[in-house]
C-alpha positions in Angstrom: -21.3 74.4 -4.2 -21.2 70.8 -5.3 -24.7 69.9 -4.1 -26.3 72.9 -5.9 -24.4 72.0 -9.0 -25.6 68.4 -8.8 -29.2 69.4 -8.3 -29.0 71.8 -11.2 -27.6 69.1 -13.5 -30.5 66.8 -12.5 -33.1 69.5 -12.9 -31.5 70.7 -16.2 -33.8 73.7 -16.5 -32.1 75.9 -13.9 -28.6 77.2 -13.1 -27.0 76.7 -9.6 -27.1 80.5 -8.9 -30.9 80.4 -9.4 -31.4 78.0 -6.6 -32.3 79.7 -3.3 -33.8 76.8 -1.3 -34.9 73.3 -1.8 -36.4 70.2 -0.2 -34.9 66.7 -0.7 -36.8 63.5 -0.4 -35.6 59.9 -1.0 -37.8 57.5 -2.9 -37.8 53.9 -3.9 -37.9 54.2 -7.7 -38.9 50.5 -8.3 -42.4 50.0 -9.7 -45.0 48.4 -7.5 -45.7 44.7 -8.2 -48.2 42.0 -7.5 -46.9 38.8 -5.9 -47.9 35.5 -4.4 -48.9 32.2 -5.9 -52.3 33.8 -7.0 -51.0 37.4 -7.2 -53.0 38.1 -4.1 -50.5 40.6 -2.6 -49.0 43.8 -3.8 -45.9 45.6 -2.8 -44.8 49.2 -3.2 -43.4 52.1 -1.2 -45.6 54.4 1.0 -48.6 52.1 1.1 -49.0 53.6 4.6 -50.9 55.7 3.9 -51.2 56.3 0.2 -53.2 53.1 -0.2 -55.9 54.5 2.1 -55.9 57.8 0.3 -56.4 56.0 -3.1 -59.2 53.9 -1.7 -60.9 57.0 -0.2 -60.6 59.0 -3.4 -61.8 56.1 -5.6 -64.9 55.8 -3.4 -65.5 59.5 -3.2 -65.4 59.9 -7.0 -68.1 57.2 -7.6 -71.1 58.6 -9.5 -73.5 57.5 -6.7 -71.5 59.7 -4.2 -71.0 62.7 -6.5 -74.8 62.8 -7.2 -75.7 62.9 -3.5 -77.6 65.8 -2.1 -75.6 65.7 1.2 -72.3 67.4 1.8 -69.4 64.9 1.6 -65.7 65.6 2.4 -62.7 63.6 1.6 -59.5 65.1 3.2 -55.8 64.1 2.9 -53.1 65.4 5.2 -49.3 65.5 5.3 -47.0 64.9 8.3 -49.0 62.3 10.2 -45.9 60.3 11.0 -44.2 63.3 12.7 -47.1 64.7 14.7 -49.4 66.5 12.3 -48.5 69.9 13.7 -48.1 71.9 10.5 -50.2 73.9 8.1 -50.5 70.7 6.0 -51.1 68.4 9.0 -54.3 67.3 10.6 -53.5 69.2 13.7 -53.6 72.5 11.8 -56.6 74.7 11.0 -57.1 73.7 7.4 -60.1 71.3 7.9 -62.0 73.4 10.4 -61.4 76.5 8.3 -62.7 74.8 5.1 -65.8 73.4 6.8 -66.6 76.8 8.3 -66.2 78.4 4.9 -68.4 75.8 3.3 -71.1 76.5 6.0 -70.8 80.3 5.4 -71.2 79.7 1.6 -74.4 77.8 2.4 -75.7 80.5 4.7 -75.5 78.3 7.7 -75.1 80.2 11.0 -72.8 79.3 13.9 -75.4 77.2 15.7 -76.3 75.4 12.5 -72.7 74.7 11.8 -72.2 73.2 15.3 -75.4 71.1 14.9 -74.1 69.9 11.5 -70.8 68.7 13.1 -72.7 66.9 15.9 -74.7 65.0 13.3 -71.7 64.2 11.1 -69.6 61.1 11.0 -65.9 60.6 10.1 -63.8 57.6 9.1 -60.1 57.9 9.8 -58.5 55.4 7.4 -54.9 54.5 8.1 -53.1 51.2 7.4 -53.0 48.6 10.1 -50.3 46.1 11.2 -51.1 42.6 9.9 -50.1 39.6 12.0 -46.4 38.7 11.3 -45.8 35.0 12.3 -42.0 35.7 12.7 -42.9 38.0 15.7 -45.9 36.4 17.5 -45.0 38.0 20.8 -45.8 41.4 19.4 -49.5 40.8 19.2 -52.5 40.2 21.5 -53.4 36.5 21.1 -57.0 37.3 20.1 -56.2 40.2 17.8 -54.1 38.7 15.0 -55.5 40.5 11.9 -54.9 38.8 8.6 -54.1 40.1 5.1 -57.0 39.8 2.6 -59.5 39.2 5.4 -61.1 42.7 5.3 -60.6 46.2 6.8 -59.6 46.4 10.5 -61.4 48.4 13.1 -58.8 49.8 15.5 -59.6 50.0 19.2 -57.6 51.4 22.1 -58.7 52.1 25.7 -56.3 55.0 25.9 -57.9 56.7 22.9 -54.9 56.3 20.7 -57.6 55.4 18.2 -61.0 57.2 18.0 -63.2 54.1 17.7 -65.9 53.5 20.2 -68.9 51.2 20.4 -71.3 53.3 18.3 -68.8 54.3 15.6 -67.6 50.8 15.3 -71.2 49.5 15.0 -71.9 51.9 12.2 -68.8 50.9 10.3 -69.7 47.2 10.8 -73.2 48.0 9.3 -71.6 49.6 6.2 -69.3 46.6 5.8 -72.3 44.3 5.9 -74.2 46.4 3.4 -71.2 46.3 1.1 -70.7 42.6 1.6 -67.2 43.2 3.0 -65.6 41.2 5.8 -64.1 43.1 8.7 -61.7 42.5 11.6 -61.0 44.1 15.0 -57.6 45.1 16.4 -56.3 46.0 19.8 -52.6 46.6 20.5 -50.8 44.8 23.2 -51.5 46.8 26.4 -47.9 46.5 27.7 -46.4 47.9 24.5 -46.8 51.6 23.5 -49.4 52.0 20.8 -49.1 54.3 17.8 -51.9 56.6 16.8 -53.6 58.2 13.8 -55.1 61.6 13.0 -58.5 60.2 14.1 -58.4 61.2 17.8 -57.0 64.8 17.2 -59.4 65.5 14.4 -62.4 64.1 16.2 -61.6 66.1 19.3 -61.0 69.3 17.3 -64.3 69.1 15.4 -66.5 67.1 17.8 -67.4 64.6 15.1 -68.0 60.9 16.0 -65.2 58.9 14.4 -64.1 55.4 13.7 -60.4 54.4 13.1 -60.0 51.7 10.4 -57.3 50.5 8.0 -56.3 47.7 5.8 -53.7 45.2 7.2 -50.2 45.3 5.9 -46.7 43.9 6.4 -43.4 45.9 6.8 -45.1 49.2 7.7 -42.7 52.1 7.5 -40.1 50.1 5.5 -39.0 51.2 2.0 -41.1 48.4 0.5 -44.4 47.6 2.1 -46.9 44.8 1.3 -50.7 44.5 1.5 -53.6 42.4 0.1 -55.3 43.0 -3.2 -58.7 41.9 -1.9 -58.4 44.3 1.1 -57.9 47.3 -1.1 -61.1 46.4 -3.1 -62.9 45.8 0.2 -62.0 49.2 1.5 -63.2 51.0 -1.6 -66.5 49.2 -1.4 -67.2 50.0 2.2 -66.1 53.6 1.9 -68.4 54.0 -1.1 -71.2 52.6 1.0 -70.3 55.1 3.8 -70.2 58.1 1.4 -73.5 57.1 -0.1 -75.2 56.7 3.4 -78.1 59.0 4.2 -78.2 58.5 7.9 
């Protein structure tokens, strides 16, 4: 049909009759840019949550982390925005399966595996809503997080975020070690709050977790914006976390 013919022409390497099935995604093809009077902001598509993925990977690949004697894991998942219930999502079995296989490869028995999980720590990094002065009523008055003022610790009494006092304190400690400023965020209690993969992953594994993220504008739009300094801050604090020994 017409659509198969169109895809075949774009792909150029196949014929329409060779196409059995396909997936179609729409992307903004413009390159990302820096902007602002001091180039202090950057804009691109899918910063939520590819920016956090990039920061996590940059920190994870640091030489000081790779040379550590401790087991470190950096995991990325698909389908967070639509519930995570898939083989590629955080609500699937991929991460627990991989961790168990790692334990078996290290000759760790079931009890040892459970003890290891109980002594582990996880950071769920997902972008956060920065204060937008055009919509002041959408925010708690004391929780207006600002761009380029540091990573945000997300807190929610209904456990939409996994942060609690101890996990938040540990993240603050790593921020201070890295020389990175930090902010705290709580959603307006009379407005439904979004969530992250933090609560479901923490519950599935039994690992203490903190939910954090860099502040950004226009989340979920085709062009999102965030702060240059915040991205560097997140890499620094995640590097400190991955290098921690206790």
